C-alpha positions as CSV (number, residue, x, y, z in Angstrom):
1,M,-18.0,24.0,9.2
2,G,-21.6,24.0,7.9
3,D,-24.5,25.5,9.8
4,F,-25.4,23.5,12.8
5,T,-29.1,23.6,11.8
6,S,-28.4,22.2,8.3
7,E,-30.9,19.6,7.4
8,V,-28.8,16.4,7.3
9,F,-30.1,12.9,7.2
10,L,-28.1,9.7,7.9
11,N,-29.6,6.3,8.4
12,G,-33.0,7.9,9.0
13,V,-31.8,10.3,11.7
14,D,-32.8,13.9,11.3
15,F,-29.8,15.9,12.7
16,N,-31.7,19.1,12.4
17,T,-34.0,17.8,15.2
18,I,-31.0,16.9,17.3
19,F,-29.2,20.2,16.8
20,S,-32.3,22.2,17.7
21,S,-33.2,20.2,20.8
22,D,-33.0,21.8,24.2
23,D,-30.6,19.2,25.5
24,F,-28.1,19.8,22.7
25,L,-28.4,23.6,22.9
26,N,-27.9,23.6,26.6
27,K,-24.8,21.4,26.4
28,Y,-23.5,23.3,23.5
29,S,-23.9,26.6,25.3
30,K,-21.9,25.3,28.3
31,Y,-19.2,24.0,25.9
32,K,-18.8,27.4,24.3
33,E,-18.3,29.1,27.7
34,K,-15.1,27.1,28.4
35,T,-13.9,26.5,24.8
36,N,-12.8,28.7,21.9
37,I,-15.5,27.8,19.4
38,N,-13.2,28.9,16.5
39,D,-10.8,26.1,17.5
40,L,-13.6,23.6,17.2
41,I,-14.7,25.0,13.8
42,D,-11.1,24.9,12.5
43,F,-10.8,21.3,13.8
44,L,-14.0,20.2,12.1
45,D,-13.2,22.0,8.9
46,N,-9.8,20.3,8.6
47,I,-11.0,16.7,9.1
48,E,-10.0,14.7,6.1
49,T,-12.8,13.9,3.8
50,N,-13.9,10.3,3.7
51,K,-12.8,9.2,0.2
52,K,-14.7,5.9,0.7
53,Y,-18.0,7.7,1.1
54,Y,-19.5,5.3,-1.4
55,R,-19.0,2.4,1.0
56,M,-21.2,3.9,3.7
57,N,-24.2,1.8,4.8
58,I,-23.0,-1.5,3.3
59,H,-24.9,-4.5,4.7
60,K,-22.8,-7.7,4.6
61,N,-26.1,-9.7,4.6
62,K,-26.9,-10.1,0.9
63,R,-30.6,-10.2,1.7
64,Y,-30.4,-6.4,2.4
65,K,-30.0,-4.0,-0.4
66,Q,-27.3,-1.4,0.2
67,V,-28.7,2.0,1.2
68,V,-27.4,4.8,-1.0
69,T,-27.9,8.2,0.5
70,E,-28.9,11.2,-1.7
71,D,-25.5,12.9,-0.9
72,T,-23.5,9.8,-1.9
73,S,-25.5,9.5,-5.1
74,C,-24.9,13.2,-5.9
75,I,-21.1,13.0,-5.3
76,K,-20.9,9.9,-7.5
77,T,-22.9,11.6,-10.2
78,V,-20.7,14.7,-10.2
79,N,-17.5,12.7,-10.2
80,S,-18.8,10.6,-13.1
81,M,-19.5,13.8,-15.1
82,I,-16.1,15.2,-14.3
83,N,-14.5,12.0,-15.5
84,R,-16.3,12.4,-18.8
85,L,-15.2,16.0,-19.4
86,T,-13.7,16.8,-22.8
87,E,-13.3,19.9,-24.9
88,I,-16.3,18.8,-26.9
89,N,-18.8,18.2,-24.1
90,Y,-17.5,20.8,-21.6
91,E,-20.2,23.4,-22.2
92,V,-22.9,20.8,-21.8
93,L,-21.6,19.1,-18.7
94,K,-20.4,22.1,-16.7
95,P,-23.9,23.5,-15.9
96,Q,-25.0,20.0,-14.9
97,I,-22.1,19.6,-12.6
98,L,-22.7,22.9,-10.9
99,E,-26.4,22.1,-10.6
100,N,-25.7,18.9,-8.7
101,I,-23.4,20.5,-6.2
102,N,-26.4,21.7,-4.2
103,K,-25.1,21.3,-0.6
104,D,-22.2,23.0,1.1
105,Y,-20.9,19.8,2.7
106,I,-20.5,18.2,-0.8
107,I,-18.0,20.9,-1.9
108,P,-15.0,19.5,-0.1
109,Y,-15.4,16.1,-1.9
110,I,-15.7,17.8,-5.3
111,V,-12.8,20.2,-4.8
112,E,-10.5,17.4,-3.6
113,S,-11.5,15.2,-6.4
114,I,-10.8,17.9,-9.0
115,F,-7.4,18.6,-7.4
116,E,-6.5,14.9,-7.6
117,K,-7.7,14.6,-11.2
118,S,-5.7,17.8,-12.2
119,I,-2.5,16.4,-10.7
120,L,-2.9,13.1,-12.5
121,H,-4.4,14.2,-15.8
122,H,-2.6,17.4,-17.0
123,R,-4.4,17.5,-20.3
124,Y,-7.7,18.5,-18.8
125,I,-6.5,21.0,-16.2
126,N,-8.0,24.0,-18.0
127,L,-11.4,22.2,-18.0
128,Y,-11.1,21.4,-14.3
129,V,-10.1,24.9,-13.5
130,G,-13.2,26.2,-15.4
131,I,-15.4,24.1,-13.1
132,L,-13.6,25.4,-10.0
133,K,-13.8,29.0,-11.2
134,D,-17.6,28.8,-11.6
135,M,-17.9,27.0,-8.3
136,N,-16.0,29.8,-6.6
137,K,-18.4,32.3,-8.1
138,C,-21.7,30.7,-6.9
139,L,-20.6,28.6,-3.9
140,P,-18.8,30.8,-1.3
141,K,-17.4,27.8,0.6
142,T,-15.3,26.8,-2.4
143,Q,-12.6,29.4,-1.7
144,K,-11.8,28.0,1.7
145,E,-11.7,24.4,0.3
146,L,-9.3,25.6,-2.5
147,N,-6.9,27.1,0.1
148,K,-7.1,23.9,2.2
149,M,-6.3,21.7,-0.8
150,Y,-3.4,23.9,-1.9
151,Y,-1.7,23.5,1.5
152,K,-2.5,19.8,1.7
153,Y,-0.9,18.9,-1.7
154,Y,1.9,21.5,-1.3
155,N,3.0,19.7,1.9
156,I,2.7,16.3,0.3
157,L,4.7,17.2,-2.8
158,F,7.3,19.6,-1.4
159,N,7.6,19.0,2.4
160,D,6.9,15.3,3.1
161,R,10.1,13.3,3.1
162,I,10.3,10.2,0.9
163,I,10.7,7.1,3.2
164,D,13.7,5.0,2.6
165,D,12.2,1.6,2.9
166,D,13.0,-1.9,1.5
167,R,11.4,-1.5,-1.9
168,N,13.5,-2.5,-4.9
169,D,15.1,0.0,-7.3
170,Y,12.3,-0.3,-9.9
171,Q,9.6,0.5,-7.3
172,R,11.7,3.5,-6.1
173,L,12.1,4.7,-9.7
174,C,8.3,4.4,-10.3
175,D,7.6,6.4,-7.1
176,K,10.1,9.0,-8.1
177,N,8.6,9.4,-11.5
178,K,5.1,9.6,-10.1
179,R,6.2,12.3,-7.7
180,T,7.7,14.3,-10.5
181,D,4.6,14.0,-12.6
182,N,2.5,15.0,-9.6
183,I,4.6,18.1,-8.9
184,I,4.3,19.1,-12.6
185,G,0.5,18.6,-12.5
186,F,0.1,20.5,-9.2
187,S,2.3,23.4,-10.5
188,L,0.3,23.6,-13.7
189,L,-3.0,23.6,-11.7
190,I,-1.9,26.4,-9.5
191,T,-0.7,28.4,-12.5
192,H,-4.1,28.1,-14.2
193,L,-6.0,29.0,-11.0
194,E,-3.8,32.1,-10.5
195,K,-4.3,33.1,-14.1
196,E,-8.1,32.8,-13.7
197,K,-7.8,34.8,-10.4
198,V,-9.4,31.9,-8.5
199,L,-6.3,31.8,-6.2
200,K,-4.0,34.7,-5.5
201,G,-0.4,34.8,-4.2
202,Y,0.4,31.1,-4.4
203,I,2.3,30.7,-7.7
204,D,5.7,31.9,-6.3
205,K,5.3,29.6,-3.4
206,V,5.0,26.7,-5.8
207,L,7.6,27.8,-8.4
208,E,10.4,28.7,-6.0
209,P,10.8,25.1,-4.6
210,F,10.0,23.8,-8.1
211,L,12.9,25.7,-9.7
212,N,15.3,25.6,-6.7
213,G,15.0,21.9,-6.8
214,L,16.3,21.6,-10.4
215,S,19.9,21.6,-9.3
216,D,19.3,18.5,-7.2
217,V,17.8,16.5,-10.1
218,E,20.4,14.0,-11.2
219,D,18.5,12.4,-14.0
220,N,18.5,14.4,-17.2
221,V,15.2,13.0,-18.4
222,E,13.5,14.2,-15.3
223,L,15.3,17.5,-15.5
224,Y,14.1,18.0,-19.0
225,Q,10.5,17.2,-18.1
226,R,10.7,19.8,-15.3
227,L,12.1,22.4,-17.6
228,L,9.5,21.7,-20.2
229,S,6.8,22.1,-17.5
230,F,8.3,25.5,-16.4
231,E,8.3,26.6,-20.1
232,N,4.6,25.8,-20.3
233,I,3.9,27.6,-17.1
234,S,5.8,30.6,-18.3
235,K,3.8,30.8,-21.5
236,I,0.5,30.5,-19.5
237,Y,1.3,33.0,-16.8
238,F,4.2,35.3,-17.4
239,T,4.6,38.2,-19.8
240,L,8.3,38.4,-18.7
241,I,9.9,35.7,-16.6
242,P,10.9,37.2,-13.2
243,K,14.6,37.8,-12.8
244,K,15.0,35.4,-9.8
245,Y,13.8,32.5,-12.0
246,L,16.1,33.6,-14.9
247,D,19.1,33.6,-12.6
248,I,18.3,30.0,-11.5
249,L,18.0,28.9,-15.1
250,R,21.3,30.6,-16.1
251,N,23.2,29.1,-13.2
252,L,21.8,25.7,-14.2
253,Q,22.8,26.3,-17.8
254,E,26.4,27.0,-16.8
255,E,26.7,23.9,-14.5
256,C,24.9,21.4,-16.7
257,D,26.9,19.2,-19.1
258,S,23.9,18.0,-21.2
259,P,23.6,19.8,-24.5
260,K,19.8,19.0,-24.6
261,I,19.3,20.6,-21.2
262,R,21.3,23.7,-22.2
263,F,19.4,24.1,-25.4
264,K,16.1,23.8,-23.6
265,I,17.1,26.5,-21.1
266,M,18.1,28.7,-24.1
267,D,14.6,28.1,-25.5
268,I,13.1,29.3,-22.3
269,L,15.4,32.3,-22.0
270,G,14.7,33.2,-25.7
271,E,18.3,33.1,-26.6
């Protein structure tokens, strides 16, 4: 949670004035006496970010112009620059992006946005990680948000159950393929973050369910995609692939009846 005395304006209200008032301080002091303040901080820090921040202050009456706050404008500007990132303009846009992240309470929006973009657009993960790495160096709150986003998407991708609803087979297949792509993107993102020492101790937590789940994949196309992703991860992060992962791959190689899958495993094993 940010500093209570941070200067925040919303609809013309100066919250710095409210938070420094005698009435607020007296009530807050009484609240702390009977409540663990750390619980409150944890609760506030874990509130989901409002992804529709850009819709704040909309007036339905067309005679009134929509009020766009400075923070909303800043978030939209940063996201726009992140969307335009390429290998060619990276060195130009990166300092502009960092310069525009000038308030602590903007950081959660940007970190979550970069996580989402990384999961969806694998090609640019190394560029997104470069932004997160520099944010982590100059904006201390970034580390906490990185940890928060890791657990959020880990739970979504590996722990949340897929609801068996009344969608047709095609819709189910699309959702399954999307989940597979998202797992691959998330795994690649964590691998790059670990390699750049932005995160530490998370790669095994991702790769273990990733690899242990290979034996449950019935579709050979999906299985090949996952193996190809692990091969890329191995080249990025490992000098030698840990034995526990080699054992999983060898067991899969023995059980699988697809020559293409077996040959891909042989490529990964260097056989």
